[in-house]
C-alpha positions in Angstrom: 6.4 -8.3 8.7 7.2 -9.6 5.3 9.4 -7.5 3.0 7.1 -8.3 0.1 4.1 -6.6 1.8 2.0 -4.8 -0.8 0.8 -1.2 -0.5 -2.8 -2.3 0.1 -1.7 -4.4 3.1 0.3 -1.6 4.5 -2.6 0.8 4.2 -4.9 -1.6 5.9 -2.6 -1.8 8.9 -2.1 2.0 8.8 -5.8 2.5 9.0 -6.0 0.4 12.2 -3.1 2.4 13.7 -4.8 5.7 12.8 -8.0 4.6 14.4 -6.1 3.6 17.6 -4.1 6.8 17.7 -6.7 9.4 16.5 -10.1 7.6 16.6 -10.3 8.3 12.8 -12.4 5.7 11.0 -11.1 4.1 7.9 -13.9 5.7 5.9 -12.6 9.1 6.9 -9.0 8.7 5.6 -7.4 7.7 2.3 -4.0 7.3 0.8 -4.0 11.1 0.2 -4.9 12.1 3.7 -2.3 14.4 5.4 -1.9 16.0 8.8 -3.6 19.2 7.7 -6.8 17.2 7.0 -7.3 16.2 10.7 -7.3 18.2 13.9 -6.5 15.0 15.7 -3.2 14.6 13.8 -1.3 17.1 16.0 2.4 17.0 16.9 2.0 14.9 20.0 -0.2 12.3 18.3 2.2 12.3 15.3 5.0 11.2 17.5 2.8 8.5 19.1 1.7 7.4 15.7 5.2 7.2 14.2 6.5 5.2 17.2 3.5 2.8 16.9 4.3 2.4 13.1 7.9 1.7 13.8 6.9 -1.0 16.4 4.2 -2.5 14.1 6.4 -2.8 11.0 9.7 -3.4 12.9 11.4 -0.4 11.2 13.2 2.8 12.4 12.6 6.2 10.8 15.4 8.7 10.9 14.9 12.0 12.7 14.1 13.9 9.5 11.5 11.4 8.4 9.9 11.5 11.9 9.4 15.2 11.4 8.6 15.4 7.7 6.3 12.4 7.1 3.0 14.2 7.2 0.7 12.2 4.9 -0.4 8.6 4.6 1.1 8.3 1.2 4.5 9.4 2.4 4.4 7.1 5.4 3.3 4.1 3.3 6.0 4.7 0.7 8.7 4.9 3.4 7.4 1.8 5.1 7.6 0.0 1.7 11.2 1.3 1.2 12.3 0.0 4.6 10.6 -3.4 4.2 12.3 -3.8 0.9 15.7 -3.3 2.6 15.1 -6.1 5.1 
């Protein structure tokens, strides 16, 4: 991954990961989607999703982030933060 990745590019990749993890189509989610918006976004799938995101973007969330990142906007913002630190 390039550290200069734009938010739009991150969201596009996140959409693919959400589809793979939850079966949620891109048209059903947005930057403002959060865990409460989807019954598929449960605690087990959240852990799977976060591990997949870490692998895809070659980053590592800390324990607090793993637990507290519950919206696409928060996840995208943290990914951007970590990519800027590379």
